[in-house]
C-alpha positions in Angstrom: -14.1 52.4 -38.1 -14.3 53.8 -34.6 -13.1 50.6 -33.0 -10.0 50.7 -35.2 -9.3 54.3 -34.3 -9.9 53.7 -30.5 -6.2 52.7 -29.7 -4.9 55.9 -31.3 -7.4 58.0 -29.4 -6.5 56.2 -26.2 -2.8 56.9 -26.9 -3.5 60.7 -27.3 -5.4 60.7 -24.0 -2.6 58.9 -22.3 0.0 61.4 -23.6 -2.2 64.4 -22.7 -2.7 63.2 -19.1 0.9 62.7 -18.5 2.0 65.7 -20.5 -0.3 68.2 -18.8 0.8 67.0 -15.4 4.5 67.2 -16.3 4.1 70.7 -17.9 2.4 71.9 -14.8 4.9 70.4 -12.4 7.9 71.6 -14.3 6.7 75.1 -14.6 5.9 75.2 -10.9 9.4 74.2 -10.1 10.8 76.8 -12.4 12.5 74.3 -14.7 12.5 73.7 -18.4 12.5 70.5 -20.5 12.0 69.5 -24.1 9.2 67.2 -23.0 6.0 69.2 -22.7 2.2 68.9 -23.1 2.6 68.4 -26.9 5.5 66.0 -26.9 4.0 63.4 -24.6 1.0 62.7 -26.9 3.3 62.4 -29.8 5.5 59.9 -27.9 2.4 57.9 -27.0 1.3 57.9 -30.7 4.8 56.6 -31.6 4.1 53.7 -29.3 0.7 52.9 -30.6 1.8 53.3 -34.3 4.8 51.0 -33.7 2.5 48.3 -32.2 -0.1 48.7 -35.0 2.5 48.3 -37.8 4.0 45.3 -36.0 7.4 45.6 -37.6 10.0 44.6 -35.0 13.0 46.4 -36.6 10.9 49.6 -36.8 9.9 49.2 -33.1 13.6 48.8 -32.1 14.5 52.0 -34.1 11.7 54.1 -32.6 12.5 52.8 -29.1 16.2 53.8 -29.5 15.0 57.2 -30.8 12.8 57.8 -27.7 15.7 56.7 -25.3 18.1 59.0 -27.2 15.7 61.9 -26.7 15.6 61.2 -23.0 19.4 60.9 -22.8 19.9 64.2 -24.7 17.5 65.9 -22.4 19.5 64.7 -19.4 22.8 65.8 -20.8 21.3 69.2 -21.6 20.1 69.5 -17.9 23.5 68.5 -16.6 25.3 71.1 -18.7 22.7 73.8 -17.8 22.9 73.2 -14.1 26.6 72.6 -14.0 26.3 69.0 -12.8 24.1 70.1 -9.8 22.1 66.9 -9.5 19.6 68.6 -7.1 18.3 70.7 -10.1 17.0 67.8 -12.1 15.6 64.3 -11.6 14.7 61.2 -13.4 10.9 61.5 -13.0 10.2 63.1 -16.4 12.6 60.7 -18.2 10.8 57.7 -16.7 7.5 59.3 -17.5 8.5 59.6 -21.2 9.5 55.9 -21.4 6.3 54.9 -19.6 4.2 57.0 -22.0 5.8 55.2 -25.0 5.1 51.8 -23.4 1.6 52.7 -22.5 1.0 53.9 -26.0 2.3 50.6 -27.3 0.0 48.7 -24.9 -3.0 50.8 -26.0 -3.0 49.0 -29.3 -3.8 45.6 -27.7 -5.6 46.6 -24.5 -6.8 50.2 -24.2 -8.5 49.7 -20.9 -5.5 48.4 -19.0 -3.4 51.2 -20.6 -5.8 53.8 -19.4 -5.9 52.3 -15.9 -2.1 52.3 -15.7 -2.0 55.9 -17.0 -4.3 57.1 -14.2 -2.0 55.4 -11.7 1.0 57.1 -13.2 -0.9 60.5 -13.3 -1.8 60.2 -9.6 1.8 59.2 -8.6 3.1 62.2 -10.5 0.5 64.6 -9.2 1.0 63.9 -5.5 4.7 64.3 -5.5 4.7 66.8 -2.6 2.4 64.8 -0.4 4.4 61.6 -1.0 7.7 63.4 -0.2 6.3 65.0 3.0 4.9 61.6 4.1 8.2 59.8 3.4 10.3 62.4 5.2 8.1 63.2 8.2 4.8 61.4 7.9 5.9 58.0 9.0 8.0 57.0 11.9 10.6 54.3 12.2 8.2 52.3 14.4 5.5 52.6 11.6 8.0 51.5 9.0 8.7 48.4 11.1 5.0 47.9 11.2 4.9 48.0 7.4 7.7 45.4 7.2 5.8 43.2 9.7 2.7 43.4 7.6 4.5 42.7 4.3 6.3 39.7 5.9 2.9 38.5 7.2 1.2 38.9 3.9 3.8 37.8 1.4 6.2 35.5 3.3 4.4 33.8 6.2 0.9 33.4 4.7 2.0 31.4 1.6 4.0 29.1 3.8 1.2 28.2 6.2 -0.7 24.9 5.8 -3.9 25.4 3.8 -5.8 22.7 5.8 -7.0 21.9 9.2 -4.1 20.9 11.6 -6.1 19.6 14.5 -8.2 16.5 15.0 -11.3 18.6 15.7 -11.1 20.3 12.3 -11.1 23.8 13.9 -7.7 25.4 13.3 -7.0 26.4 9.7 -3.7 28.4 9.8 -4.1 30.0 6.4 -7.6 31.3 7.1 -6.6 32.6 10.5 -3.6 34.4 9.2 -5.4 35.7 6.1 -8.0 37.3 8.5 -5.2 39.0 10.4 -3.6 40.3 7.1 -6.9 41.8 5.9 -7.9 43.3 9.2 -4.4 44.6 10.0 -4.2 46.2 6.6 -7.4 48.0 7.0 -6.6 49.1 10.6 -3.1 50.3 9.7 -4.4 52.3 6.7 -7.0 53.9 8.9 -4.4 54.6 11.6 -2.1 56.3 9.1 -5.0 58.3 7.6 -6.2 59.3 11.0 -2.7 60.3 12.2 -2.1 62.4 9.1 -5.4 64.3 8.9 -7.2 63.4 12.1 -6.9 66.7 13.9 -8.2 68.5 10.8 -11.4 66.5 10.5 -14.7 66.9 12.3 -15.8 64.5 15.0 -18.0 62.6 12.6 -15.3 61.7 10.1 -12.9 61.1 12.9 -15.3 58.5 14.1 -15.2 56.9 10.7 -11.4 56.5 10.6 -11.2 55.7 14.3 -13.8 53.0 14.0 -11.7 51.1 11.5 -8.6 51.5 13.6 -10.2 50.7 17.0 -14.0 51.2 17.6 -13.8 50.8 21.3 -10.9 53.2 21.8 -12.7 55.7 19.5 -15.9 55.4 21.5 -14.1 56.0 24.8 -12.2 59.0 23.5 -15.3 60.6 21.9 -17.3 60.0 25.1 -14.6 61.9 27.2 -14.8 64.7 24.7 -18.6 65.0 25.2 -18.1 65.3 29.0 -15.5 68.1 28.5 -17.6 69.9 25.8 -21.3 69.3 26.4 -22.2 71.5 23.4 -20.7 68.8 21.1 -23.0 66.1 22.5 -24.8 65.3 19.2 -21.5 65.5 17.2 -20.0 63.0 19.6 -23.1 60.8 19.3 -22.8 60.7 15.5 -19.1 59.9 15.7 -19.7 57.0 18.2 -22.5 55.6 15.9 -20.2 55.9 12.9 -17.4 54.1 14.8 -19.9 51.3 15.5 -20.9 51.2 11.8 -17.4 50.8 10.7 -17.0 48.0 13.2 -19.9 46.2 11.6 -18.4 46.7 8.2 -15.2 45.1 9.4 -17.3 42.0 10.4 -18.6 41.9 6.8 -15.0 41.8 5.6 -14.3 38.9 8.0 -17.3 37.1 6.6 -16.3 37.6 2.9 -12.7 36.6 3.5 -13.2 33.6 5.8 -16.5 32.1 4.7 -17.6 33.4 1.3 -19.9 30.4 0.9 -22.1 31.6 3.9 -21.4 35.3 3.6 -24.4 35.9 1.4 -26.7 34.3 4.0 -25.2 36.2 7.0 -24.3 39.5 5.4 -27.6 41.2 6.0 -27.4 40.6 9.7 -24.4 43.0 9.7 -25.1 45.0 6.6 -28.6 46.2 7.5 -27.6 47.5 11.0 -24.6 49.2 9.4 -27.0 50.9 6.9 -29.4 51.9 9.7 -26.5 53.4 11.7 -25.3 55.3 8.6 -28.8 56.7 8.2 -28.8 57.8 11.8 -25.5 59.7 11.2 -26.9 61.3 8.1 -30.0 62.5 10.0 -27.9 63.9 12.8 -25.6 65.6 10.3 -28.6 67.2 8.5 -29.9 68.4 11.9 -26.6 69.9 13.0 -25.8 71.6 9.7 -22.7 73.7 9.7 -21.8 72.7 13.3 -20.3 69.5 11.9 -17.0 71.0 11.0 -16.5 73.2 14.1 -15.3 70.5 16.4 -12.1 68.4 16.1 -10.4 65.9 18.3 -7.2 63.9 18.3 -7.6 60.2 19.1 -4.8 58.4 21.0 -4.9 55.2 19.0 -1.7 53.2 18.9 0.0 51.6 15.9 -2.2 48.4 15.3 0.7 46.3 13.9 3.5 44.8 15.8 5.0 41.3 16.3 3.5 41.1 19.8 0.0 42.1 18.5 0.3 39.8 15.6 0.9 36.8 17.8 -1.8 37.9 20.3 -4.3 38.2 17.5 -3.6 34.8 16.1 -3.8 33.2 19.6 -7.0 35.1 20.4 -8.8 34.0 17.2 -7.6 30.4 17.6 -8.6 30.3 21.3 -12.0 31.9 20.6 -12.7 29.5 17.8 -11.8 26.4 19.9 -13.8 27.7 23.0 -17.0 28.5 21.0 -16.8 25.3 19.0 -16.3 23.1 22.0 -19.0 24.9 24.0 -21.4 24.2 21.1 -20.4 20.5 20.9 -20.7 20.0 24.7 -23.6 22.2 25.6 -25.4 22.7 22.4 -27.0 26.0 21.5 -26.8 27.3 25.0 -23.0 26.9 25.0 -22.8 28.6 21.6 -24.8 31.6 22.6 -23.1 32.0 26.0 -19.6 32.0 24.6 -20.7 34.3 21.8 -21.9 36.8 24.4 -18.6 36.5 26.3 -16.6 36.7 23.1 -18.6 39.7 21.8 -17.9 41.6 24.9 -14.2 41.3 24.2 -14.0 41.2 20.4 -16.9 41.0 17.9 -14.6 39.8 15.1 -13.6 36.7 17.1 -17.3 35.6 17.3 -17.9 36.5 13.6 -14.9 34.5 12.5 -15.8 31.5 14.7 -19.5 31.1 13.9 -18.9 31.7 10.2 -16.3 29.0 10.2 -18.6 26.6 12.0 -21.5 27.5 9.7 -19.3 27.1 6.6 -18.2 23.6 7.8 -21.9 22.6 8.4 -21.4 22.2 12.2 -24.0 24.8 13.0 -27.0 26.1 11.1 -27.0 29.5 9.4 -29.8 30.6 11.8 -27.7 29.6 14.8 -24.8 31.6 13.4 -27.0 34.6 12.9 -28.3 34.5 16.5 -24.8 34.1 17.8 -23.7 37.2 15.8 -26.7 39.2 17.1 -25.9 38.2 20.7 -22.2 39.1 20.3 -23.3 42.4 18.7 -25.5 43.2 21.7 -22.8 42.3 24.2 -20.3 44.5 22.4 -22.7 47.4 22.5 -23.4 46.9 26.2 -19.6 47.1 26.9 -19.4 50.3 24.8 -22.4 51.8 26.6 -20.8 51.1 30.0 -17.7 53.0 28.8 -19.9 55.8 27.4 -21.8 56.2 30.7 -18.6 56.3 32.8 -16.6 58.6 30.4 -19.4 60.7 28.9 -22.2 60.9 31.4 -25.8 59.8 31.7 -27.2 62.0 28.9 -24.8 60.7 26.2 -25.5 57.1 27.6 -29.2 57.5 27.1 -28.9 58.9 23.6 -26.4 56.3 22.4 -28.5 53.6 24.0 -31.5 54.6 21.9 -29.5 54.6 18.7 -27.7 51.3 19.5 -31.1 49.8 20.3 -32.3 50.8 16.8 -29.2 49.3 15.1 -29.6 46.1 17.1 -33.3 45.9 16.4 -32.7 46.1 12.7 -30.4 43.0 12.9 -33.1 41.2 14.9 -35.6 42.3 12.3 -33.6 40.6 9.6 -33.6 37.4 11.6 -37.4 37.6 12.1 -37.9 38.3 8.4 -35.9 35.2 7.4 -37.7 33.2 10.1 -41.2 34.2 8.6 -40.0 33.3 5.1 -38.8 29.9 6.2 -42.2 29.1 7.8 -44.0 30.0 4.6 
């Protein structure tokens, strides 16, 4: 009995969610409408009842009735405000039609109907934030970046060859471009979030957003802040650690996107250090208490998406893959580890991509890929520590060195654990 009643209950919930939001928004704007908190549930019920009965002529009649209500409401608004179009909009009208459709959908798939309702509710509720963002929150340069990203993801990516295009079986255009799309999307979202609310956040959360956008730039900026404000030393430390944690999480994304078949085997080498780093940040936060929210900083991170950066990224990934693969073929493990160290000092994701590709193709063992990632991670941390020492001073350098050593040791511990298991 309950299962049969479930679509109707879902329709009522759909109508209430949309209706409450519309009633609140319309009252805040000082407007009036015939569609309120009671009308929307009734419209949703009309939709689910129409679907349940399954009579097509009845569905057409009810649909015409709903559309007529919307039209009459608009005509009333036009008369009331003397054709001043700024006094009324189409949002409520569209919401009414959507509520009817979602109610109809609830009869066959309540779960999807509720998910779509939540999306509609959020879009309606954040009207002011969306309007502010569209009008002043995004520049022309950033709009061009969005267009570049969309072109890269939905036009260029599907057209690229989904196979190796070189005789050495190294360059796979689709995988390389897919990696760019995923990483660029995360970086750009973090960049926008950081630019919108970065100055309002504490140093720790700034490290989180900044780490996704650019871990090295974030580390350098935070280190300079520590030198200018020595009392914020521990806050800066936690922000730097969190930036490194987010960098490790980005490498996990690289693994899952590029080489899902070996990601399970290699994930712990990045996941455990990220977890340890996160625990370090939690411990520092608990130690600092209320001091966490008393310091803010603005990071000078540039827009991560442009045509020049897109081409540079693809060339860097391709070159890194070729160099690491050829070094491994010509010089064996020594060549692999040496190029991994050099690559990690420049870009950890290049090494992660390259060794995961080689491990996925069976050219190197999982254990070799793991060691290469650990070496690259160490090299990357050394570069950051050099920047920290120069920009933030010796004390910050020593503290960060200890925490970085703990993070790196946890990754090496995973390697030893697997090595012991394999011996048994």
